[in-house]
TIGUGU-602284 format. One line per field, with one value per atom (N, C-alpha, C, O, CB): residue number from 1; chain; atom name; x, z, y. Coordinates in steps of 0.001 Angstrom, whole numbers, plus 500000, padded with zeros to 6 digits. Glycine has a CB too. Example, Ala and Ser with C-alpha at 12.3 -4.5 7.8 and 13.67 -1.06 7.14 Angstrom:
num <- (1:1:1:1:1:2:2:2:2:2)
chaine <- (A:A:A:A:A:A:A:A:A:A)
atome <- (N:CA:C:O:CB:N:CA:C:O:CB)
east <- (513190:512300:513200:514236:511308:512850:513670:512900:513409:514084)
up <- (507800:507800:507800:508465:509046:507080:507140:507870:508039:505725)
north <- (494310:495500:496700:496681:495527:497750:498940:500030:501138:499402)
REM end
This chain:
num <- (1:1:1:1:1:2:2:2:2:2:3:3:3:3:3:4:4:4:4:4:5:5:5:5:5:6:6:6:6:6:7:7:7:7:7:8:8:8:8:8:9:9:9:9:9:10:10:10:10:10:11:11:11:11:11:12:12:12:12:12:13:13:13:13:13:14:14:14:14:14:15:15:15:15:15:16:16:16:16:16:17:17:17:17:17:18:18:18:18:18:19:19:19:19:19:20:20:20:20:20:21:21:21:21:21:22:22:22:22:22:23:23:23:23:23:24:24:24:24:24:25:25:25:25:25:26:26:26:26:26:27:27:27:27:27:28:28:28:28:28:29:29:29:29:29:30:30:30:30:30:31:31:31:31:31:32:32:32:32:32:33:33:33:33:33:34:34:34:34:34:35:35:35:35:35:36:36:36:36:36:37:37:37:37:37:38:38:38:38:38:39:39:39:39:39:40:40:40:40:40:41:41:41:41:41:42:42:42:42:42:43:43:43:43:43:44:44:44:44:44:45:45:45:45:45:46:46:46:46:46:47:47:47:47:47:48:48:48:48:48:49:49:49:49:49:50:50:50:50:50:51:51:51:51:51:52:52:52:52:52:53:53:53:53:53:54:54:54:54:54:55:55:55:55:55:56:56:56:56:56:57:57:57:57:57:58:58:58:58:58:59:59:59:59:59:60:60:60:60:60:61:61:61:61:61:62:62:62:62:62:63:63:63:63:63:64:64:64:64:64:65:65:65:65:65:66:66:66:66:66:67:67:67:67:67:68:68:68:68:68:69:69:69:69:69:70:70:70:70:70:71:71:71:71:71:72:72:72:72:72:73:73:73:73:73:74:74:74:74:74:75:75:75:75:75:76:76:76:76:76:77:77:77:77:77:78:78:78:78:78:79:79:79:79:79:80:80:80:80:80:81:81:81:81:81:82:82:82:82:82:83:83:83:83:83:84:84:84:84:84:85:85:85:85:85:86:86:86:86:86:87:87:87:87:87:88:88:88:88:88:89:89:89:89:89:90:90:90:90:90:91:91:91:91:91:92:92:92:92:92:93:93:93:93:93:94:94:94:94:94:95:95:95:95:95:96:96:96:96:96:97:97:97:97:97:98:98:98:98:98:99:99:99:99:99:100:100:100:100:100:101:101:101:101:101:102:102:102:102:102:103:103:103:103:103:104:104:104:104:104:105:105:105:105:105:106:106:106:106:106:107:107:107:107:107:108:108:108:108:108:109:109:109:109:109:110:110:110:110:110:111:111:111:111:111:112:112:112:112:112:113:113:113:113:113:114:114:114:114:114:115:115:115:115:115:116:116:116:116:116:117:117:117:117:117:118:118:118:118:118:119:119:119:119:119:120:120:120:120:120:121:121:121:121:121:122:122:122:122:122:123:123:123:123:123:124:124:124:124:124)
chaine <- (A:A:A:A:A:A:A:A:A:A:A:A:A:A:A:A:A:A:A:A:A:A:A:A:A:A:A:A:A:A:A:A:A:A:A:A:A:A:A:A:A:A:A:A:A:A:A:A:A:A:A:A:A:A:A:A:A:A:A:A:A:A:A:A:A:A:A:A:A:A:A:A:A:A:A:A:A:A:A:A:A:A:A:A:A:A:A:A:A:A:A:A:A:A:A:A:A:A:A:A:A:A:A:A:A:A:A:A:A:A:A:A:A:A:A:A:A:A:A:A:A:A:A:A:A:A:A:A:A:A:A:A:A:A:A:A:A:A:A:A:A:A:A:A:A:A:A:A:A:A:A:A:A:A:A:A:A:A:A:A:A:A:A:A:A:A:A:A:A:A:A:A:A:A:A:A:A:A:A:A:A:A:A:A:A:A:A:A:A:A:A:A:A:A:A:A:A:A:A:A:A:A:A:A:A:A:A:A:A:A:A:A:A:A:A:A:A:A:A:A:A:A:A:A:A:A:A:A:A:A:A:A:A:A:A:A:A:A:A:A:A:A:A:A:A:A:A:A:A:A:A:A:A:A:A:A:A:A:A:A:A:A:A:A:A:A:A:A:A:A:A:A:A:A:A:A:A:A:A:A:A:A:A:A:A:A:A:A:A:A:A:A:A:A:A:A:A:A:A:A:A:A:A:A:A:A:A:A:A:A:A:A:A:A:A:A:A:A:A:A:A:A:A:A:A:A:A:A:A:A:A:A:A:A:A:A:A:A:A:A:A:A:A:A:A:A:A:A:A:A:A:A:A:A:A:A:A:A:A:A:A:A:A:A:A:A:A:A:A:A:A:A:A:A:A:A:A:A:A:A:A:A:A:A:A:A:A:A:A:A:A:A:A:A:A:A:A:A:A:A:A:A:A:A:A:A:A:A:A:A:A:A:A:A:A:A:A:A:A:A:A:A:A:A:A:A:A:A:A:A:A:A:A:A:A:A:A:A:A:A:A:A:A:A:A:A:A:A:A:A:A:A:A:A:A:A:A:A:A:A:A:A:A:A:A:A:A:A:A:A:A:A:A:A:A:A:A:A:A:A:A:A:A:A:A:A:A:A:A:A:A:A:A:A:A:A:A:A:A:A:A:A:A:A:A:A:A:A:A:A:A:A:A:A:A:A:A:A:A:A:A:A:A:A:A:A:A:A:A:A:A:A:A:A:A:A:A:A:A:A:A:A:A:A:A:A:A:A:A:A:A:A:A:A:A:A:A:A:A:A:A:A:A:A:A:A:A:A:A:A:A:A:A:A:A:A:A:A:A:A:A:A:A:A:A:A:A:A:A:A:A:A:A:A:A:A:A:A:A:A:A:A:A:A:A:A:A:A:A:A:A:A:A:A:A:A:A:A:A:A)
atome <- (N:CA:C:O:CB:N:CA:C:O:CB:N:CA:C:O:CB:N:CA:C:O:CB:N:CA:C:O:CB:N:CA:C:O:CB:N:CA:C:O:CB:N:CA:C:O:CB:N:CA:C:O:CB:N:CA:C:O:CB:N:CA:C:O:CB:N:CA:C:O:CB:N:CA:C:O:CB:N:CA:C:O:CB:N:CA:C:O:CB:N:CA:C:O:CB:N:CA:C:O:CB:N:CA:C:O:CB:N:CA:C:O:CB:N:CA:C:O:CB:N:CA:C:O:CB:N:CA:C:O:CB:N:CA:C:O:CB:N:CA:C:O:CB:N:CA:C:O:CB:N:CA:C:O:CB:N:CA:C:O:CB:N:CA:C:O:CB:N:CA:C:O:CB:N:CA:C:O:CB:N:CA:C:O:CB:N:CA:C:O:CB:N:CA:C:O:CB:N:CA:C:O:CB:N:CA:C:O:CB:N:CA:C:O:CB:N:CA:C:O:CB:N:CA:C:O:CB:N:CA:C:O:CB:N:CA:C:O:CB:N:CA:C:O:CB:N:CA:C:O:CB:N:CA:C:O:CB:N:CA:C:O:CB:N:CA:C:O:CB:N:CA:C:O:CB:N:CA:C:O:CB:N:CA:C:O:CB:N:CA:C:O:CB:N:CA:C:O:CB:N:CA:C:O:CB:N:CA:C:O:CB:N:CA:C:O:CB:N:CA:C:O:CB:N:CA:C:O:CB:N:CA:C:O:CB:N:CA:C:O:CB:N:CA:C:O:CB:N:CA:C:O:CB:N:CA:C:O:CB:N:CA:C:O:CB:N:CA:C:O:CB:N:CA:C:O:CB:N:CA:C:O:CB:N:CA:C:O:CB:N:CA:C:O:CB:N:CA:C:O:CB:N:CA:C:O:CB:N:CA:C:O:CB:N:CA:C:O:CB:N:CA:C:O:CB:N:CA:C:O:CB:N:CA:C:O:CB:N:CA:C:O:CB:N:CA:C:O:CB:N:CA:C:O:CB:N:CA:C:O:CB:N:CA:C:O:CB:N:CA:C:O:CB:N:CA:C:O:CB:N:CA:C:O:CB:N:CA:C:O:CB:N:CA:C:O:CB:N:CA:C:O:CB:N:CA:C:O:CB:N:CA:C:O:CB:N:CA:C:O:CB:N:CA:C:O:CB:N:CA:C:O:CB:N:CA:C:O:CB:N:CA:C:O:CB:N:CA:C:O:CB:N:CA:C:O:CB:N:CA:C:O:CB:N:CA:C:O:CB:N:CA:C:O:CB:N:CA:C:O:CB:N:CA:C:O:CB:N:CA:C:O:CB:N:CA:C:O:CB:N:CA:C:O:CB:N:CA:C:O:CB:N:CA:C:O:CB:N:CA:C:O:CB:N:CA:C:O:CB:N:CA:C:O:CB:N:CA:C:O:CB:N:CA:C:O:CB:N:CA:C:O:CB:N:CA:C:O:CB:N:CA:C:O:CB:N:CA:C:O:CB:N:CA:C:O:CB:N:CA:C:O:CB:N:CA:C:O:CB:N:CA:C:O:CB:N:CA:C:O:CB:N:CA:C:O:CB:N:CA:C:O:CB:N:CA:C:O:CB:N:CA:C:O:CB:N:CA:C:O:CB:N:CA:C:O:CB:N:CA:C:O:CB)
east <- (486070:486669:486916:486818:487748:487239:487574:486300:486245:488245:485274:484102:483863:483725:482653:483757:483404:484531:484146:483310:485669:486258:486131:486293:487371:485863:485505:483727:483276:485646:483212:481769:482103:481384:480364:482969:483510:484012:484067:484568:484446:485101:486909:487565:484507:487503:488589:488978:488291:488942:490204:491045:491965:492571:492005:492033:492628:493868:493528:491342:495004:495958:496681:496704:497098:497290:498578:499712:499944:498674:500394:501705:502744:503253:501969:502919:503851:505407:505761:502915:506130:507391:507455:508456:508357:505990:505974:505774:505577:504860:505853:505583:504290:503492:505964:503777:502554:501530:500338:502601:502330:501357:500828:499675:501851:501585:501512:500573:499584:502934:500713:499983:498326:497406:500582:498330:496848:496337:495107:496790:496919:496528:495753:494760:497696:496485:496430:494627:493599:498029:495042:493845:492570:491508:494115:492680:491719:491240:490038:492261:492283:491976:491155:490505:493606:491388:490340:489523:489027:490865:489286:487956:488087:487200:486729:489210:489828:489855:489966:491270:489777:490637:489409:489706:491347:488203:487162:487368:486887:485618:488090:488216:489470:489506:488577:490495:491368:491537:491352:491943:491766:491828:493129:493051:491826:494239:495267:496383:496316:495815:497178:498321:499478:499661:498287:500481:501773:502590:502506:502269:503498:504487:505538:505536:504010:506594:507849:507366:506308:509147:508553:508292:509355:510547:508360:508676:509612:510968:511724:508910:511341:512745:513741:514851:512351:513159:513729:513427:513940:515411:512630:512256:511243:510474:511557:511447:510726:510979:510086:509208:512308:512280:512575:512914:513141:512415:512505:511138:510467:513843:510807:509277:509132:508300:508921:510154:509725:509327:508367:511035:509979:509842:508350:507652:511136:507964:506772:505672:504636:506772:505819:504905:504616:503473:505222:505869:505978:505197:504450:507418:505500:504598:503431:502779:504637:502822:501464:500749:499738:501123:501566:500844:501210:500248:501638:502139:502157:500817:500002:503743:500630:499815:498451:497623:499939:498404:497044:496852:495791:496892:497833:497737:497541:496752:496883:498185:498059:499026:500210:498285:498438:499420:499464:500399:499395:498158:497726:498077:497257:496131:499502:500380:499455:499444:502166:498883:498298:497411:497161:497523:496702:495334:495840:495096:494241:497218:497796:498286:498581:499503:498230:498790:499209:498665:497813:500197:500664:500251:500571:502441:499691:499481:500622:500719:498057:501349:501808:502752:502175:502381:503677:503467:504978:505240:502420:505934:507618:508001:507269:508293:509301:509909:509868:509731:511666:509992:510159:509145:509427:509699:507737:506581:506909:506743:505081:507397:507292:508212:507821:507753:509732:510613:510442:510749:511390:509781:509309:508243:508255:508997:507344:506500:507136:506926:505903:508070:508570:509496:509744:509414:509861:510895:509913:510332:512071:508376:507759:507063:506233:506603:507269:506331:505291:504447:505946:504900:503230:503401:504453:502127:502308:502350:502298:502216:501567:502316:502224:501924:502336:503160:500896:500284:500987:500722:498872:501803:502585:501478:501211:503986:501066:499942:500984:501966:499276:500703:501480:501197:501964:501057:499828:499478:499966:499460:498003:501170:501706:502898:502970:502248:504038:505242:505951:506413:506208:506130:507035:506506:505401:506843:507286:506904:506930:507167:507813:506729:506578:507876:507910:505775:508785:510180:510761:511256:510988:510821:511055:509982:510461:510985:508659:508002:508184:508147:506364:508357:508479:509940:510221:508451:510819:512221:512410:513350:513218:511428:511527:510888:511178:510846:509884:509231:507818:507353:509982:507173:506038:504929:504746:505475:504376:503675:502360:501765:503064:501909:500718:501135:501876:499354:500677:500854:499752:499180:501658:499196:497899:498092:499239:496932:497195:497332:496321:496423:497123:495140:493978:493501:493702:492987:492615:491863:491094:491000:491221:490365:489522:489804:489060:488985:491372:492053:492435:492261:493279:492924:493185:491984:492098:493507:490772:489531:489351:488987:487947:489484:489119:490463:490071:488985:491416:492305:491930:492158:493505:491287:491213:489967:489988:491268:488986:487428:486830:487056:486638:486271:485514:485049:484374:484498)
up <- (494804:494961:496181:496266:494383:497252:498460:499405:500194:498892:499051:499699:498817:499595:499814:497604:497044:497599:497827:495463:497779:498411:499564:499820:498277:500707:501951:501875:502644:502641:500933:501038:500435:500809:499833:499725:499232:500312:500033:498139:501468:502602:502589:503356:502643:501611:501660:502886:503366:500535:503356:504469:503754:502735:505446:504126:503347:504171:505112:503265:504008:505206:504277:503046:505806:505162:504721:505072:506175:505211:504233:504582:503919:502803:504109:504792:504220:505032:506108:504625:503995:504797:505569:506150:504048:505567:506246:507817:508211:505644:508513:510015:510453:510416:510773:511024:511167:511735:511447:511929:512654:513092:511988:511959:514504:511420:510059:509193:508880:509228:508706:507893:508375:507700:508137:509653:510249:510293:510252:511892:510366:510302:508915:508840:510586:507935:506431:506033:505573:505541:506522:506248:507335:506791:506478:508338:509125:508515:508439:510581:508065:507454:505725:505098:507392:505448:504191:504120:503092:503029:505535:505675:505019:504372:504791:505317:504493:505517:505042:503823:506985:507797:508299:508863:509153:507934:508261:507340:507626:508087:506217:505045:505534:505157:503344:506378:506783:507869:508917:506873:508098:509298:510052:511273:508947:509460:510253:509216:507987:510716:509867:509376:509737:510951:509975:509058:509609:508768:507541:509672:509478:508830:509896:510927:508449:509320:510161:511166:511240:509570:512245:513560:513836:513530:514812:514460:514470:515195:515014:515086:515844:516492:515376:515661:517836:514195:512966:513043:512209:512890:514014:513803:512638:512375:515222:511894:510812:509494:509056:511375:509053:508078:506678:505676:508414:506763:505188:505232:506217:504867:503729:503313:503987:504864:501529:503426:503991:505575:505988:503811:506337:508077:508304:509273:509078:507211:507433:506981:507645:506703:505740:505527:506346:506545:504560:506924:507933:509312:509879:508169:509764:510792:510680:511609:510934:509345:509294:509280:509893:508113:508405:508509:509947:510507:507284:510627:512149:512932:513441:513006:513009:513560:513561:514467:513240:512023:511417:511437:511017:509968:511914:511702:510356:510230:512418:509409:507950:507751:508061:507044:507133:506672:505613:505265:507256:504704:503534:502416:501933:503667:502133:501073:499782:499038:500714:499536:498116:497693:496504:498059:499057:499042:499138:499174:500348:499171:499791:498059:497053:501226:498209:497236:497736:498657:496144:497018:497570:496360:495277:497964:496340:495587:495897:497025:495897:495008:495315:494131:493048:496285:494220:493223:493048:492168:493664:493742:493876:493949:494403:494901:493521:493309:495073:495314:492543:495828:497407:497442:497681:498645:497115:497556:496716:497204:497141:495385:494566:495313:495644:492876:495732:496222:497243:497309:496410:498348:499392:499331:500166:500133:498479:497950:497613:498034:496706:496596:496246:497577:497547:494962:498568:499402:500297:501017:500107:500437:501641:500767:501356:502735:499551:498958:498544:498518:499782:498070:497577:496466:496320:498653:495445:494450:494403:495551:493858:493398:493506:492312:491265:494036:492457:491539:491532:492403:491853:490685:490435:489903:488724:489105:490221:489917:489116:489636:491760:488194:487032:487262:486835:485481:488113:488279:489680:490247:488102:490215:491579:490776:489705:492996:492089:491888:490770:489880:493329:490617:489916:488616:488456:490423:487678:486343:485761:486630:485555:484449:484246:483996:484154:483502:483624:483962:485163:485249:483570:486180:487632:488155:488954:488458:487905:488560:487735:488233:488755:486619:485577:486063:486357:483545:486099:486410:487865:488140:486328:488682:490123:490102:490940:491179:489039:488937:489387:489938:489586:488937:489591:488709:487496:489782:489726:488968:488091:487442:490234:487994:487402:487319:488203:488271:486203:486053:485816:484785:485193:486410:486074:485780:485856:487034:485439:484643:485132:484918:482972:485906:486709:487694:487847:485970:488572:489355:488916:489393:489962:487731:487181:486715:486660:486309:486268:485937:487114:487003:485139:488230:489625:490337:491036:490386:490016:490781:489745:490393:490935:488367:487796:488581:489066:486052:488643:489043:490407:490646:489109:491281:492681:493207:494170:493208:492553:492877:492009:490831:492173:492689:492223:491288:490630:492977)
north <- (503823:502531:502021:500796:502476:502683:502462:501994:501051:503671:502992:502131:500888:499943:503007:500486:499356:498279:497132:499551:498566:497436:497302:496108:497309:498040:497924:497079:496229:499619:497576:496720:495027:494100:497637:494861:493488:492939:491741:493490:493102:492531:492553:491849:490995:493461:493569:494383:495284:493954:493950:494772:495754:495423:493761:496582:497989:498601:499318:499307:498464:498705:499935:499919:497156:501044:501836:501294:500799:503134:501358:501006:502074:501978:499511:503026:504328:504348:503866:506017:505130:505640:506738:507158:505874:507362:508504:508079:506930:509447:509090:508847:508587:509524:509911:507071:506791:507943:508048:505690:508817:509464:510813:511242:509863:511150:512062:511438:512101:512209:510174:509293:509566:510030:507655:509143:508870:510313:510336:508075:511563:512788:513330:514054:513478:512779:512997:512308:512805:511926:510943:510342:511098:511401:508631:511279:511746:513190:513447:511792:514156:515422:515178:516015:516290:514184:514006:513070:512610:513854:512644:511944:510312:509755:512925:509823:508791:507770:506640:509138:507834:507155:505799:504746:508335:506196:505051:503865:502769:505560:504072:502921:501984:500813:503666:502516:501871:500868:501486:502560:499774:498971:499419:499546:497391:499650:499781:500838:500842:498148:501519:502556:501994:502093:504020:501345:501206:502052:502003:499773:502947:503769:503665:502994:505303:504631:504666:505371:505996:505277:505170:505932:507126:507108:504863:508122:509303:509175:510130:510430:508352:507828:507000:506550:506690:506917:506207:504582:503836:506492:504112:502603:502685:503609:501830:501305:501027:502231:502956:500930:502218:503045:502407:503036:504052:501224:500512:499936:499624:499166:499844:499575:498223:497991:499517:497203:495793:495912:495261:494663:496641:496534:497079:496781:497674:497957:498711:497823:497794:500076:496977:495844:494727:494316:495332:494127:493181:493516:492720:493010:494849:495436:495239:494760:496633:495611:495617:494155:493812:496400:493397:491699:491354:490828:490295:491458:490915:491595:490825:491436:492941:493460:492995:492902:494442:492660:492213:490769:490308:492657:489958:488703:488071:487134:488384:488516:488315:487322:487458:489574:486123:484986:484455:483734:484034:484798:484270:485465:486247:483845:485403:486355:486240:487221:485725:485427:485089:486105:486305:483759:487048:487561:489083:490063:486958:489100:490469:491196:490552:490092:492548:493389:494841:495450:493482:495250:496698:497527:497036:496877:498529:499688:500779:501262:500219:501089:501963:503184:503284:501315:503796:504782:505146:505965:506046:504660:504460:503408:502529:504957:503134:501876:501090:499891:502206:501937:501529:500321:499147:502887:500926:500353:498853:497734:501320:499144:497704:496885:495765:497723:497377:496698:495929:494739:497300:496809:496186:495201:494297:497031:495251:494133:492687:491549:494642:493295:492153:491293:490087:492548:492137:491493:490918:490012:492454:491337:490523:489430:488738:491455:489199:487944:488266:487371:486925:489569:489806:490558:491180:490664:490614:491161:492628:493065:490646:493678:494828:495255:494754:495334:496587:497495:498782:499610:497694:499007:500613:501576:501342:500600:502162:503691:504690:505219:504729:504788:505952:507222:508085:505838:507630:508936:509494:510462:509042:508637:509269:510008:510610:508031:509580:510451:509609:510324:510699:508395:507243:507534:508053:505529:507204:507035:505496:504657:507921:504996:504099:503121:501901:504294:503867:503306:502992:501869:504018:503781:503546:502538:501733:504937:502384:500936:499707:498581:501025:499909:498487:498013:496851:498857:499106:498596:497879:497133:499849:498213:497805:496521:495667:498803:496292:494998:494696:493698:494170:496020:495865:494719:494624:497403:494017:492767:493413:492553:491484:494560:495247:496680:497112:495064:497581:498862:499653:499299:499041:500654:501309:502522:502963:501285:503219:504721:505597:506805:504671:505023:505367:504529:503324:505572:505573:504807:503852:502721:505430:504420:503271:502003:501023:503624:502171:500870:500076:498863:501102:500522:500183:499424:498417:501486:500120:499434:498171:497190:500556:497880:496893:495845:494784:497178:496048:495206:494450:493264:495930:495409:495345:494615:493849:496698:494896:494991:493533:493255:496735:492993:491617:491939:491147:490948)
REM end
């Protein structure tokens, strides 16, 4: 799916509450780093600890202004709430840590139960 999204010209960005340096290490370890244009995460000194700060940092650093074309994919309510605060749609993935109730109560725009379903939502 990530390969397909890149080939379609989509910009893929990681917006995580984990420290940026750790997220980059995980992506590199699993050989996924080449799919992502940018990693926006928390800083070890406590900066950017809120999901909205992380998302807005990614927007700023990548000069993203067209929010209609953005979507946050996440598995916890913090992802969905951050997306709402940023003014973008969200897809709650039910195969992560958060369940249906958590993600729907947070107001996810869409819910998906598999990577195949996510691919249908994201790919043209």
